[in-house]
N, C-alpha and C positions, 0 to 999 in steps of 0.2 A: 754315700748314705743319703745325700740330699735328693737325688732323683728318685731313690727308693721311697723316701718320705713323701715326696710329691705324688708318687704313684699310689701310695696308701691313702692319701686324702682325696685323690681324684676318683670320682665315681662315674664310670662310663654310662652313656645313655643307652638304656635297654630298648629293645624293639617295642615293648609295651608302652614305655613313656612316649615314644614317637607316635604311637597309635593314639595315645590320649591327647596329643597336641592337635591332631587333625579336627576333631569335633570342636575344640576351642576356637580354631580359626574359622570353621564354618559358622559357629554361633556368632562370632564377631561380625562376619559378613552379613548374616541375617539381621543382626541388630542395626548395622549400618543401612541395610535396605529398608528396614522398618522406619528408621529416622528419616530417610529420604522421602518415603511415602507420606510421612507425617508432615514434612516440610512442604511437599508438593501434593496436597490432597486433590481429589477429583473435583470437578465442577459441582457435582451434586453435594459434596461436603462443604464447598465454599458458599453456595447459594443460601445465605440466610435471609431473614425477612426484610432486612434493610435494603436489599436490592429492589424491592417493590416500590421504592421511591421513584424509580425510573418509570414504572407503570402509572404511578400517581401523576407524574409530569405529563405523560402521554394522554391520560384520560382528561386531565384538566385543560390541556392544550386543545384537545378535540372539542371540549365544551366551549372554549373561547372561540374557536373557529365557527362552531355552530351558531353562537350568539352573534358573531360578526356577519355571518352570511344572511341572517334574518333582517328584515326591514326594521329600521329603528325610527323613532320620532325625535331624533336629536337635531340634526342639521343636514342640509344637502351635501355639504362637504364631507361629512362623516359617511354618508350613504355612498357617495361616489367612490370613496377610497376602499370601503370594505364590502359593500353589497356585491360588487363585481367580482369578488373573490370566488373562483370557480367552485361550485358545489362538489364537483368530482374530487377536488383536492381535499375537501373535508372528509368525504367518504373514504378516500384512500388513507388518510390519516387515522380514521376510526378503525379501518380494517387492519392497519399496521399495529395499532394499539391492542386490538383483540388478539392478533397472532402473538405478539410479544408477551402479553399477559397470560395467555394459555401456556406458552412455553415456560414461563417462570413458575406458573402454578404446578405444572407437571413435574418440574425439577424439584420444587419444594415438597411435593407429595412424596417423591422418591427419597428425599432427605429425611422425611418423617418415618419412612419405612426402614431404610437401611442405616440411618444415623440418628436414631431416636434420642440417644444420649446427648447429642449436640443440640437438638431441639429443646430438650429438658434444661440443658445449661443455658440456652438462650432465654428460656422462660424465667430463669432465676437471675438473669443479669439485669442491672438497673437501667441499662440503655436498650439492650436487646428486646426486653419484654414490651417496650413501647412500640417497636416496629411490628409486632404481631398484629397490630391494627391495620398495617399498610396493605396487605392483600385484600382485605374486605373493603377498604376505602377505594382501592383501585377498581374493583368490580362495580362498586356503587357509582363511581364517576363514569365508568365506561357505559353502563346502562343509561345513566342520565344524559349522556352525550350521544346516544344512539340516534341514527337517522330516523326520521318520522316513519319511513316505510317499514322499519324494524320494530319500533316501539308502539305500533298501532294495536297490538294484542295486549290490552290492559290486563286481562285476566292472568295470562302467563307472567306478565311483568310484575304484578303484585306478589305472586308466589315467589319469584326470584328475589324480590326485595326482602321478603321475610327470611329467606335462607341466608341472606347476606347480613342482615341487621341483628339477628339473634346472636351470632358469635361476638359482635361488637358489644352488645349489652352484657353478654357473659363475661367478657374481658373487663368491662366497666365494673361489674360486681366484684370481680377478683382483685383488680388493681386498686380501685377506689376504697374498697374495704380494708386492704392492707395498709393504706396510707394513714388510717387513724385507729387501727386495732393491733397491728403487728409492730413490735418495737424496732426490729431491724429494718422495717420497710416504712417507717414514718416519712412523710413527704419531705420534711426538713432534712432528712438524711439522703434521700435518693433522687430528689428533684433535679432535673437537668432540662435543657431546651427540648429534648425529644419527648418529654412528658406531655407536651401539647398535642402530640399526634392523636392521643386518645380523645381529646376534646374535639379535634378536627373531624374525627370519625362520627361523633354525635351530631355535629353541625351538618355534615354532608348527608347523613341519614335523615335528619329533620328536613333539610331542603328538598330532598327527593320525596319524602312522605307527603309534604304539603302539596307538591305538584301532582301527586296522585289523588288528592282530595282527602287525605287522612289528617285532618287538622289537629285532632286531639293527640294522635300518636306523634306527629311532628312537634307539637308544643312540648310534649313530655321529653322527647329527646333533646330539644333545645334547652329546656330547663336544666336537665342533667349536665349537659355540656357547658352551659354558661356559668353555672354555679362553681363547677370545678375549674373552669378557665380563670375565674377571679382568684381562686385559691392558689393555683399554679403560678399565675402571673405575679402575685404579691410575694410568694415564696421565692421565686427566681430573682426578683428584684432585691430581696433582703439578703440573699446569700447566707443563709443561716449556718451552713456547714461547708467545709472544704471537701467533703467526700463526694460531692456531686460534680466535680470537675470532669470534663471530657477531654479526650486526646486532641492535640492541635489539628490533626487531620480532619476531625469531625466538626470543626468550627463553622462550616457552612450551615449547620443546623440552626444557627442563631437566626437565620431568615424565617424560621418557623414562627418567630415573634410577629412577622408580617402576615403570614398565612392565616393564623388563627382569627384575629379580628376581622380580616377580609371575608373569611368564610362565615363568620358569625353575622356580619352585615347582610350577606346574601340569604342566609337562612331566615333572619328576622324579616327581610323583605318578603319572602314567601309567606310567612305567617301573617304579617300585617297587610300585605297587598300593595304596598308602596314603599319607596325608599325614603322613610320618614326621618325625623330628627335622631332617633336611636341609631338607625343605620348610618347616618352621616357621621355621628360621633365615633362609631367603630371604624368607619372608613378613614376618618382623619387620624385616628390613633395608628392604624396600620401605615398610613402615609408618613406620619412622623417617625415611626420606628424604621421604616424603609430608608428614609433620609438619614437617620442617625447611624444606621449600619453602613450605608453607602459612603458616608463621609469618613469612615474609619477603615480604609483598605488595609492598613498594617495589621489589623486584627486577623485577617485571612492570609497573611503572607506565608506562614508556615504550611498551611493547608493547601496552598496553590503550587507548591514545589513539584508535586507528582500527582498525576491524574488518578483519581479513584472515584468510587461510586458516590462518595459524599458530595462531590461537586453538583450532583443532581438536586441537592437541597436548595440550590439557588433558583432552580427553574420553576417548580410548581408554586412556591410562595409568590413569585412575580406574576404568575398566571392568575392566581386568586386575586391579587391586587388589581390586575388589569380587568378582571371580571367585575369587581366591585366598582372600579372607576367607570366602567361602561354603564352600569346600573345607575351610578350617581349622575352621569352626564345625561342619561335619559330622563331623569327626574328634574334636574336643574335647567337643562336646555340653554346653557350659556356658552359663549365662545371659549372661555377659559376651561370650563369643565370638559368640553369637547376636545380641546387641544391636549389636555392632560390624559384623557382616555386614549387618544391616538398615540401619544408618546409612550405610555405604559404598555399598550398593546403591542406596539412595534418592538419595544425592548424585550417583552416576554417572548415574542416569536423569534427574534434574533438569537436570544440566549438559548432557547429550546433547539433551534436548528444547529447552532454551534455545538452544543453538548451531544446532540444526536450524531453529527458527523464525527466528532472526536471519539465517541464511544464505538463507532463503527471501525475507525482506524486502529483503535487500541483495545479491541475487544478481548484479546488474550490477557493483557495485563489487568483489565477491568475485573475479570472473573478469577484470575489467579492470585490476586493480592487484595483480599478483603481487609477491611479495617479491623474487624473483630473475628477471631477464630474461637469458636466455642467447642470445648472438649469436655 
């Protein structure tokens, strides 16, 4: 009777039930395949605007090399060290910057076309939105550092400048307006070191506008940038909210504290015509902030465990500081100022070359492991 009872409770598997199990297995396989693709997306999906910090480093380094190749009024020692720098090396660096920036721009345009939802999520992120200034800053620096043979056509140069500065102003209106009108986007809630990138964009645009002879336009951009720089600087020092914390991997962006006053000093020098007391105050502020950060290596311990694109945030702030120190040395014309400019310029070049070589050797991990994934 017991085997009979067991047979009564046992329900044999019908052919139809086996047939139903197959689609279930196929769906599981498809889901696993989708998860694998999501975990390893394409390079186009990974290239967010933060990767343009590499292009900012290239453009600013080309600008530094251009200034070092030109004759200075500092001292004979400085001239002997840097004027002999081959002009062909500067041209090659500028061409490399152009090629990399074009490649990044094409990839990001493809991202906007095929992954617009990611770009939209990036725009709504409190860190990602600040890096939307980076592509335009990169192009502004590239044209500012262009060899004289290329930048001779002022008419075309001015039109290109307008095409680059209009998006910067548009982002200013959007972001700065949100800071004091939208409750969820109050500056005290979203402020982080990357908020200074928008200010740097205004200073770079002002610096270039003055060099083209547009004094009023440059002054307007400088006023817009400097007013918001004071607000951002004070807000970041006060730490009004804990919601503005950034990941440990992103801590190299603290060096933006060095880049902003350095670029402000260069922009004001263009407006005033000389490296006056205001420029010196901004330069000394950036020098102090650089010393303060350099004396705290443990702050960057976690971010230095694995190479990623955030490491490039060390490079261009050092280059801006070196540019400001060169301008300061030209004005002061003392042995100490000349030595400081030489040291900072050498550090900037060495750091740039190191990161460029490291990025070349680890290019796959650089693009496959972004800090932020926007979905």
